[in-house]
N, CA, C and O atoms as CSV, one atom per row, in Angstrom:
chain,resi,resn,atom,element,x,y,z
A,1,MET,N,N,-49.431,-65.201,1.812
A,1,MET,CA,C,-47.981,-65.018,1.104
A,1,MET,C,C,-48.307,-65.954,-0.113
A,1,MET,O,O,-48.537,-67.136,0.144
A,2,ASP,N,N,-48.350,-65.482,-1.557
A,2,ASP,CA,C,-48.480,-65.921,-2.505
A,2,ASP,C,C,-47.221,-67.244,-2.666
A,2,ASP,O,O,-46.211,-67.262,-1.961
A,3,SER,N,N,-47.470,-68.083,-3.513
A,3,SER,CA,C,-46.638,-68.977,-4.026
A,3,SER,C,C,-45.176,-68.638,-4.740
A,3,SER,O,O,-44.141,-69.303,-4.707
A,4,ARG,N,N,-45.431,-67.470,-5.345
A,4,ARG,CA,C,-44.321,-66.966,-6.162
A,4,ARG,C,C,-43.019,-66.466,-5.245
A,4,ARG,O,O,-41.809,-66.611,-5.413
A,5,ALA,N,N,-43.846,-65.775,-4.144
A,5,ALA,CA,C,-43.074,-65.152,-3.020
A,5,ALA,C,C,-41.838,-66.394,-2.605
A,5,ALA,O,O,-40.612,-66.338,-2.509
A,6,ASN,N,N,-42.646,-67.279,-2.460
A,6,ASN,CA,C,-42.082,-68.502,-1.350
A,6,ASN,C,C,-41.030,-69.072,-2.601
A,6,ASN,O,O,-39.857,-69.238,-2.267
A,7,ASP,N,N,-41.349,-69.323,-3.782
A,7,ASP,CA,C,-40.710,-69.930,-4.624
A,7,ASP,C,C,-39.277,-69.101,-5.026
A,7,ASP,O,O,-38.216,-69.631,-5.356
A,8,SER,N,N,-39.571,-67.582,-4.896
A,8,SER,CA,C,-38.611,-66.546,-5.643
A,8,SER,C,C,-37.457,-67.068,-4.252
A,8,SER,O,O,-36.313,-67.469,-4.463
A,9,ILE,N,N,-38.000,-66.958,-3.056
A,9,ILE,CA,C,-37.127,-66.737,-2.058
A,9,ILE,C,C,-36.434,-68.522,-1.551
A,9,ILE,O,O,-35.348,-68.594,-0.977
A,10,ALA,N,N,-37.036,-69.454,-1.791
A,10,ALA,CA,C,-36.247,-70.574,-1.734
A,10,ALA,C,C,-35.216,-70.496,-2.815
A,10,ALA,O,O,-34.011,-70.676,-2.635
A,11,THR,N,N,-35.797,-70.210,-3.963
A,11,THR,CA,C,-34.577,-70.214,-4.880
A,11,THR,C,C,-33.181,-69.173,-4.766
A,11,THR,O,O,-32.006,-69.313,-5.106
A,12,ALA,N,N,-33.691,-68.445,-4.333
A,12,ALA,CA,C,-32.386,-67.046,-3.299
A,12,ALA,C,C,-31.475,-68.034,-2.762
A,12,ALA,O,O,-30.382,-68.440,-3.155
A,13,ARG,N,N,-32.261,-68.347,-1.677
A,13,ARG,CA,C,-31.723,-69.625,-0.886
A,13,ARG,C,C,-30.718,-70.751,-1.478
A,13,ARG,O,O,-29.602,-70.913,-0.986
A,14,ALA,N,N,-31.041,-71.267,-2.214
A,14,ALA,CA,C,-30.311,-72.215,-3.075
A,14,ALA,C,C,-29.050,-71.579,-3.844
A,14,ALA,O,O,-27.970,-72.169,-3.822
A,15,PHE,N,N,-29.206,-70.415,-4.495
A,15,PHE,CA,C,-28.229,-69.759,-4.851
A,15,PHE,C,C,-27.412,-69.223,-4.088
A,15,PHE,O,O,-26.244,-69.073,-4.448
A,16,ALA,N,N,-27.852,-68.820,-2.871
A,16,ALA,CA,C,-26.615,-68.089,-1.957
A,16,ALA,C,C,-25.879,-69.359,-1.239
A,16,ALA,O,O,-24.778,-69.254,-0.699
A,17,THR,N,N,-26.722,-70.723,-1.313
A,17,THR,CA,C,-25.858,-71.685,-0.952
A,17,THR,C,C,-24.748,-72.454,-1.757
A,17,THR,O,O,-23.673,-72.925,-1.386
A,18,TYR,N,N,-25.432,-72.418,-3.112
A,18,TYR,CA,C,-24.222,-72.761,-4.193
A,18,TYR,C,C,-23.161,-71.553,-4.271
A,18,TYR,O,O,-21.970,-71.823,-4.421
A,19,SER,N,N,-23.522,-70.455,-4.186
A,19,SER,CA,C,-22.749,-69.276,-4.145
A,19,SER,C,C,-21.300,-69.497,-3.273
A,19,SER,O,O,-20.216,-68.966,-3.514
A,20,LEU,N,N,-21.615,-70.394,-2.250
A,20,LEU,CA,C,-20.647,-70.539,-1.265
A,20,LEU,C,C,-19.311,-71.444,-2.286
A,20,LEU,O,O,-18.249,-70.861,-2.069
A,21,VAL,N,N,-19.163,-72.274,-2.976
A,21,VAL,CA,C,-18.462,-72.920,-3.628
A,21,VAL,C,C,-17.374,-72.056,-4.229
A,21,VAL,O,O,-17.564,-71.493,-5.307
A,22,PRO,N,N,-16.338,-71.948,-3.619
A,22,PRO,CA,C,-14.655,-71.408,-3.951
A,22,PRO,C,C,-15.047,-71.447,-5.664
A,22,PRO,O,O,-15.706,-72.257,-6.315
A,23,TYR,N,N,-14.462,-70.432,-5.980
A,23,TYR,CA,C,-14.321,-69.827,-7.251
A,23,TYR,C,C,-15.432,-69.997,-8.424
A,23,TYR,O,O,-15.721,-69.159,-9.279
A,24,LEU,N,N,-15.897,-71.093,-8.274
A,24,LEU,CA,C,-17.219,-71.310,-9.262
A,24,LEU,C,C,-18.395,-70.860,-8.609
A,24,LEU,O,O,-19.403,-71.168,-9.243
A,25,GLY,N,N,-18.629,-70.193,-7.484
A,25,GLY,CA,C,-19.815,-69.822,-6.793
A,25,GLY,C,C,-19.856,-68.626,-7.240
A,25,GLY,O,O,-20.964,-68.172,-6.957
A,26,ILE,N,N,-19.049,-67.644,-7.954
A,26,ILE,CA,C,-19.358,-66.584,-8.377
A,26,ILE,C,C,-20.527,-66.394,-9.622
A,26,ILE,O,O,-21.122,-65.359,-9.921
A,27,LEU,N,N,-20.620,-67.439,-10.099
A,27,LEU,CA,C,-21.809,-67.647,-11.124
A,27,LEU,C,C,-23.043,-67.779,-10.235
A,27,LEU,O,O,-24.046,-67.487,-10.885
A,28,PHE,N,N,-23.277,-68.066,-9.167
A,28,PHE,CA,C,-24.816,-68.178,-8.428
A,28,PHE,C,C,-24.623,-66.745,-7.783
A,28,PHE,O,O,-25.715,-66.255,-7.495
A,29,CYS,N,N,-23.645,-66.008,-7.501
A,29,CYS,CA,C,-23.931,-64.703,-7.005
A,29,CYS,C,C,-24.917,-63.824,-7.043
A,29,CYS,O,O,-25.590,-63.414,-6.098
A,30,PRO,N,N,-25.000,-63.475,-8.458
A,30,PRO,CA,C,-25.792,-62.512,-9.337
A,30,PRO,C,C,-27.398,-63.099,-9.056
A,30,PRO,O,O,-28.435,-62.439,-9.001
A,31,GLY,N,N,-27.206,-64.593,-8.897
A,31,GLY,CA,C,-28.737,-64.866,-8.818
A,31,GLY,C,C,-29.182,-64.541,-7.713
A,31,GLY,O,O,-30.146,-63.807,-7.499
A,32,ALA,N,N,-28.326,-65.208,-6.753
A,32,ALA,CA,C,-28.854,-64.860,-4.999
A,32,ALA,C,C,-29.028,-63.411,-4.511
A,32,ALA,O,O,-29.589,-63.068,-3.471
A,33,ILE,N,N,-28.470,-62.637,-5.409
A,33,ILE,CA,C,-28.508,-60.763,-4.999
A,33,ILE,C,C,-30.068,-60.807,-5.442
A,33,ILE,O,O,-31.012,-60.595,-4.680
A,34,MET,N,N,-30.163,-61.150,-6.944
A,34,MET,CA,C,-31.514,-60.731,-7.464
A,34,MET,C,C,-32.481,-61.233,-7.100
A,34,MET,O,O,-33.329,-60.428,-6.717
A,35,LEU,N,N,-32.871,-62.735,-7.020
A,35,LEU,CA,C,-33.651,-63.346,-6.474
A,35,LEU,C,C,-33.993,-62.714,-5.031
A,35,LEU,O,O,-35.158,-62.405,-4.780
A,36,GLY,N,N,-32.972,-62.526,-4.091
A,36,GLY,CA,C,-32.998,-62.035,-2.498
A,36,GLY,C,C,-33.574,-60.752,-2.765
A,36,GLY,O,O,-34.474,-60.363,-2.021
A,37,SER,N,N,-33.177,-60.017,-3.742
A,37,SER,CA,C,-34.167,-58.609,-3.901
A,37,SER,C,C,-35.609,-58.922,-4.083
A,37,SER,O,O,-36.471,-58.577,-3.275
A,38,ILE,N,N,-35.861,-59.650,-5.276
A,38,ILE,CA,C,-37.239,-59.847,-5.313
A,38,ILE,C,C,-37.673,-60.370,-4.433
A,38,ILE,O,O,-38.757,-59.874,-4.125
A,39,GLY,N,N,-37.323,-61.318,-3.707
A,39,GLY,CA,C,-37.936,-61.675,-2.662
A,39,GLY,C,C,-38.289,-60.800,-1.383
A,39,GLY,O,O,-39.200,-61.131,-0.625
A,40,MET,N,N,-37.562,-59.735,-1.200
A,40,MET,CA,C,-37.479,-58.861,-0.053
A,40,MET,C,C,-38.583,-57.901,-0.981
A,40,MET,O,O,-39.589,-57.905,-0.271
A,41,ILE,N,N,-38.831,-57.250,-1.957
A,41,ILE,CA,C,-39.825,-56.573,-2.592
A,41,ILE,C,C,-40.947,-57.521,-2.224
A,41,ILE,O,O,-41.774,-56.938,-1.521
A,42,ARG,N,N,-41.260,-58.806,-2.465
A,42,ARG,CA,C,-42.471,-59.347,-2.612
A,42,ARG,C,C,-42.838,-59.654,-1.312
A,42,ARG,O,O,-43.995,-60.030,-1.124
A,43,ALA,N,N,-41.815,-59.536,-0.072
A,43,ALA,CA,C,-42.221,-59.925,1.082
A,43,ALA,C,C,-42.548,-58.670,1.869
A,43,ALA,O,O,-43.398,-58.567,2.754
A,44,HIS,N,N,-41.807,-57.820,1.445
A,44,HIS,CA,C,-42.384,-56.360,1.693
A,44,HIS,C,C,-44.139,-55.792,1.575
A,44,HIS,O,O,-44.813,-55.057,2.296
A,45,ARG,N,N,-44.394,-56.450,0.458
A,45,ARG,CA,C,-45.680,-56.067,0.021
A,45,ARG,C,C,-46.786,-56.807,0.911
A,45,ARG,O,O,-47.963,-56.452,0.970
A,46,ASN,N,N,-46.263,-57.816,1.545
A,46,ASN,CA,C,-47.015,-58.883,2.185
A,46,ASN,C,C,-46.765,-58.545,3.667
A,46,ASN,O,O,-45.732,-59.079,4.072
A,47,PRO,N,N,-47.461,-57.756,4.664
A,47,PRO,CA,C,-46.839,-57.702,6.438
A,47,PRO,C,C,-47.037,-58.709,6.781
A,47,PRO,O,O,-46.482,-58.930,7.857
A,48,GLN,N,N,-47.761,-59.768,6.282
A,48,GLN,CA,C,-47.927,-61.021,7.311
A,48,GLN,C,C,-46.836,-62.050,6.639
A,48,GLN,O,O,-47.090,-63.254,6.677
A,49,SER,N,N,-45.610,-61.582,6.020
A,49,SER,CA,C,-44.454,-62.349,5.704
A,49,SER,C,C,-43.840,-63.071,6.650
A,49,SER,O,O,-43.544,-62.538,7.719
A,50,VAL,N,N,-43.557,-64.392,6.398
A,50,VAL,CA,C,-42.307,-64.845,7.608
A,50,VAL,C,C,-41.239,-65.245,7.068
A,50,VAL,O,O,-40.420,-65.844,7.766
A,51,ASN,N,N,-40.962,-64.987,5.549
A,51,ASN,CA,C,-39.947,-65.387,5.003
A,51,ASN,C,C,-39.326,-64.115,4.671
A,51,ASN,O,O,-38.599,-64.193,3.681
A,52,ARG,N,N,-39.389,-63.123,5.136
A,52,ARG,CA,C,-38.659,-61.644,4.902
A,52,ARG,C,C,-36.884,-61.883,5.387
A,52,ARG,O,O,-35.901,-61.607,4.700
A,53,ASN,N,N,-36.913,-62.445,6.704
A,53,ASN,CA,C,-35.585,-62.913,7.065
A,53,ASN,C,C,-34.888,-63.588,6.306
A,53,ASN,O,O,-33.734,-63.187,6.154
A,54,SER,N,N,-35.314,-64.830,5.567
A,54,SER,CA,C,-34.774,-65.436,4.586
A,54,SER,C,C,-34.403,-64.718,3.176
A,54,SER,O,O,-33.323,-64.953,2.633
A,55,ALA,N,N,-35.082,-64.086,2.776
A,55,ALA,CA,C,-34.773,-63.300,1.707
A,55,ALA,C,C,-33.643,-62.187,1.854
A,55,ALA,O,O,-32.792,-61.925,1.005
A,56,ALA,N,N,-33.777,-61.679,2.902
A,56,ALA,CA,C,-32.814,-60.933,3.627
A,56,ALA,C,C,-31.589,-61.678,3.811
A,56,ALA,O,O,-30.623,-61.186,3.228
A,57,THR,N,N,-31.373,-62.750,4.478
A,57,THR,CA,C,-30.073,-63.160,4.356
A,57,THR,C,C,-29.625,-64.089,3.158
A,57,THR,O,O,-28.476,-64.523,3.077
A,58,SER,N,N,-30.492,-64.329,2.348
A,58,SER,CA,C,-30.046,-64.569,1.200
A,58,SER,C,C,-29.450,-63.452,0.140
A,58,SER,O,O,-28.667,-63.796,-0.745
A,59,LEU,N,N,-29.896,-62.058,0.306
A,59,LEU,CA,C,-29.321,-61.154,-0.375
A,59,LEU,C,C,-28.118,-60.513,-0.106
A,59,LEU,O,O,-27.311,-60.118,-0.948
A,60,ILE,N,N,-28.019,-60.411,1.295
A,60,ILE,CA,C,-26.614,-60.239,2.160
A,60,ILE,C,C,-25.717,-61.030,2.084
A,60,ILE,O,O,-24.551,-60.635,2.093
A,61,THR,N,N,-26.111,-62.664,1.969
A,61,THR,CA,C,-24.968,-63.566,1.764
A,61,THR,C,C,-24.480,-63.629,0.166
A,61,THR,O,O,-23.313,-63.943,-0.064
A,62,GLY,N,N,-25.381,-63.328,-0.922
A,62,GLY,CA,C,-24.971,-62.839,-2.043
A,62,GLY,C,C,-23.983,-61.971,-2.114
A,62,GLY,O,O,-22.865,-62.199,-2.576
A,63,ILE,N,N,-24.391,-60.918,-1.640
A,63,ILE,CA,C,-23.413,-59.876,-1.806
A,63,ILE,C,C,-22.108,-59.853,-0.780
A,63,ILE,O,O,-21.146,-59.149,-1.084
A,64,LEU,N,N,-22.095,-60.605,0.389
A,64,LEU,CA,C,-20.699,-60.696,0.979
A,64,LEU,C,C,-19.876,-61.904,0.220
A,64,LEU,O,O,-18.659,-61.866,0.043
A,65,VAL,N,N,-20.736,-62.989,-0.203
A,65,VAL,CA,C,-20.132,-64.237,-1.298
A,65,VAL,C,C,-19.478,-63.342,-2.392
A,65,VAL,O,O,-18.259,-63.423,-2.548
A,66,LEU,N,N,-20.173,-62.541,-3.113
A,66,LEU,CA,C,-19.239,-61.861,-4.283
A,66,LEU,C,C,-18.250,-61.118,-4.207
A,66,LEU,O,O,-17.439,-60.960,-5.119
A,67,ALA,N,N,-18.200,-60.469,-2.883
A,67,ALA,CA,C,-17.345,-59.625,-2.483
A,67,ALA,C,C,-15.877,-60.154,-2.320
A,67,ALA,O,O,-14.787,-59.624,-2.537
A,68,ALA,N,N,-16.283,-61.525,-1.809
A,68,ALA,CA,C,-14.944,-62.582,-1.270
A,68,ALA,C,C,-14.867,-63.581,-2.390
A,68,ALA,O,O,-14.122,-64.504,-2.062
A,69,GLN,N,N,-15.492,-63.764,-3.887
A,69,GLN,CA,C,-15.146,-64.254,-4.673
A,69,GLN,C,C,-14.206,-63.326,-5.802
A,69,GLN,O,O,-13.266,-63.681,-6.513
A,70,ILE,N,N,-14.835,-62.080,-5.657
A,70,ILE,CA,C,-13.799,-61.186,-6.481
A,70,ILE,C,C,-12.207,-60.935,-5.879
A,70,ILE,O,O,-11.223,-60.555,-6.515
A,71,VAL,N,N,-12.302,-61.252,-4.563
A,71,VAL,CA,C,-11.040,-61.238,-4.075
A,71,VAL,C,C,-10.175,-62.438,-4.672
A,71,VAL,O,O,-9.066,-62.399,-5.206
A,72,LEU,N,N,-11.071,-63.582,-4.403
A,72,LEU,CA,C,-10.577,-64.651,-4.615
A,72,LEU,C,C,-10.053,-65.157,-6.271
A,72,LEU,O,O,-9.336,-66.089,-6.634
A,73,TRP,N,N,-10.678,-64.219,-6.933
A,73,TRP,CA,C,-10.326,-64.496,-8.178
A,73,TRP,C,C,-9.251,-63.557,-8.845
A,73,TRP,O,O,-8.650,-63.847,-9.879
A,74,TRP,N,N,-9.058,-62.210,-8.010
A,74,TRP,CA,C,-7.970,-61.097,-8.181
A,74,TRP,C,C,-6.742,-61.773,-7.522
A,74,TRP,O,O,-5.656,-61.485,-8.025
A,75,ILE,N,N,-6.749,-62.816,-6.243
A,75,ILE,CA,C,-5.463,-63.199,-5.746
A,75,ILE,C,C,-5.361,-64.450,-6.704
A,75,ILE,O,O,-4.219,-64.906,-6.657
A,76,LEU,N,N,-6.067,-65.049,-7.434
A,76,LEU,CA,C,-5.813,-66.369,-8.298
A,76,LEU,C,C,-5.069,-65.494,-9.555
A,76,LEU,O,O,-3.903,-65.849,-9.729
A,77,TYR,N,N,-5.569,-64.347,-10.516
A,77,TYR,CA,C,-5.259,-63.398,-11.338
A,77,TYR,C,C,-3.407,-63.200,-10.855
A,77,TYR,O,O,-2.484,-63.583,-11.573
A,78,LYS,N,N,-3.279,-62.686,-9.826
A,78,LYS,CA,C,-1.855,-61.868,-9.469
A,78,LYS,C,C,-1.035,-62.940,-9.006
A,78,LYS,O,O,0.164,-62.713,-9.172
A,79,ALA,N,N,-1.359,-64.258,-8.371
A,79,ALA,CA,C,-0.377,-65.385,-7.919
A,79,ALA,C,C,0.719,-65.771,-8.624
A,79,ALA,O,O,1.792,-66.076,-8.103
A,80,PRO,N,N,0.419,-65.769,-10.150
A,80,PRO,CA,C,1.782,-65.837,-10.938
A,80,PRO,C,C,2.608,-65.005,-10.700
A,80,PRO,O,O,3.778,-65.358,-10.556
A,81,GLU,N,N,2.190,-63.485,-10.575
A,81,GLU,CA,C,3.167,-62.161,-10.749
A,81,GLU,C,C,4.073,-62.382,-9.384
A,81,GLU,O,O,5.290,-62.219,-9.296
A,82,TRP,N,N,3.083,-62.830,-8.257
A,82,TRP,CA,C,3.433,-62.536,-7.110
A,82,TRP,C,C,4.748,-63.969,-6.698
A,82,TRP,O,O,5.513,-63.904,-5.736
A,83,ALA,N,N,4.696,-65.169,-7.723
A,83,ALA,CA,C,5.522,-65.983,-7.868
A,83,ALA,C,C,6.829,-65.410,-8.343
A,83,ALA,O,O,7.864,-65.346,-7.679
A,84,ARG,N,N,6.673,-65.060,-9.399
A,84,ARG,CA,C,7.652,-64.297,-10.314
A,84,ARG,C,C,8.649,-63.665,-9.795
A,84,ARG,O,O,9.774,-63.909,-10.233
A,85,GLU,N,N,8.454,-62.599,-8.624
A,85,GLU,CA,C,9.142,-61.503,-7.953
A,85,GLU,C,C,9.900,-62.153,-7.104
A,85,GLU,O,O,10.998,-61.623,-6.938
A,86,ILE,N,N,9.630,-63.503,-6.263
A,86,ILE,CA,C,10.275,-64.308,-5.341
A,86,ILE,C,C,11.433,-64.728,-6.028
A,86,ILE,O,O,12.242,-65.474,-5.475
């Protein structure tokens, strides 16, 4: 496996980790998704790849955390409206 695949998977893992920060993590989700996809493609091209699971984990984490971040931002946007109704 070439070092470019390892670098993209390691960077995707870092993006996925940073995406776990509430609210600010939404900035890192697209990077985790994009680099996780690139890592999956590069790992798929090399059958001896041992980092395929790491790339898949980064990709799935990026997608799930993006969905959670969108819900958190929506709650932050709607909370003042809900407070006025009470």
